[in-house]
C-alpha positions in Angstrom: 29.0 -16.3 19.0 27.8 -13.8 21.6 28.8 -10.9 19.4 26.8 -12.3 16.5 23.7 -12.8 18.6 24.0 -9.3 20.1 24.4 -7.8 16.6 21.3 -9.6 15.4 19.3 -8.4 18.4 20.4 -4.8 17.9 19.6 -5.0 14.1 16.1 -6.4 14.8 15.4 -3.7 17.4 16.5 -0.9 15.2 14.4 -2.3 12.3 11.3 -2.3 14.5 11.6 1.3 15.4 12.8 2.6 12.0 10.8 5.4 10.2 9.7 2.9 7.5 7.6 1.0 10.1 6.4 4.2 11.8 5.2 5.9 8.6 3.0 3.2 7.0 1.0 4.8 4.1 -2.0 3.4 2.3 -4.2 4.7 -0.5 -7.7 3.9 -1.6 -8.4 4.1 -5.3 -10.8 3.3 -8.2 -9.8 1.3 -11.3 -11.3 -0.2 -14.4 -10.9 -2.7 -17.1 -12.5 -2.6 -20.5 -14.2 -5.2 -22.7 -16.2 -6.0 -20.7 -16.3 -3.0 -18.4 -15.2 -3.9 -14.9 -14.8 -1.5 -12.0 -13.2 -1.9 -8.6 -12.4 -0.1 -5.5 -9.2 -1.1 -3.6 -6.8 -0.3 -0.9 -3.0 -0.5 -1.4 0.1 0.0 0.6 2.3 2.9 -0.7 6.0 3.1 -0.2 8.1 6.3 0.0 6.3 9.7 0.1 2.7 9.5 1.5 1.0 11.6 -1.1 -1.6 11.2 -3.8 1.0 11.8 -6.6 3.3 9.0 -5.2 0.3 6.7 -4.8 -0.9 7.5 -8.4 2.6 6.7 -9.8 2.9 3.4 -8.0 -0.7 2.2 -8.6 -0.6 3.0 -12.3 2.4 0.6 -12.6 1.0 -2.1 -10.3 -2.5 -2.1 -11.8 -1.3 -1.7 -15.4 0.7 -4.9 -15.0 -2.5 -6.7 -14.3 -4.6 -5.1 -17.1 -6.3 -2.5 -14.9 -6.4 1.3 -15.5 -6.2 3.6 -12.5 -9.1 6.0 -12.5 -8.3 8.0 -9.4 -6.6 7.9 -6.0 -9.4 8.7 -3.5 -7.2 9.4 -0.5 -4.0 8.5 1.3 -4.0 7.7 5.0 -2.2 5.8 7.7 -2.9 2.5 9.4 -5.7 4.0 11.4 -7.8 4.1 8.2 -7.5 0.5 7.2 -10.2 -1.1 9.3 -13.0 1.2 8.0 -12.1 0.5 4.4 -11.5 -3.3 4.5 -15.1 -4.4 3.8 -15.6 -1.9 1.0 -12.4 -3.1 -0.8 -13.2 -6.7 -0.4 -10.8 -8.9 -2.4 -8.9 -5.8 -3.5 -7.9 -5.0 0.1 -4.0 -4.8 -0.1 -4.1 -6.8 -3.3 -2.1 -4.4 -5.5 
């Protein structure tokens, strides 16, 4: 039993300090729907490479599944940029 608990503690500690947690990536973007025309600005979490091309690929799929068309990826950034974009994104903050 002690071995299992020790293993779980080690796994949790390693998970907290893994590169996936240290390298959070976000993108802000603009999207639209037609008939009637609707536009929105949003912020989304991006997995993998933190680049505009990676964000574009992921967001096209996510938005397209909900009937939205990605217009452009404005920028990619780390967690330090979330707070200043939250109000602008409104209900589209980390929605897609």
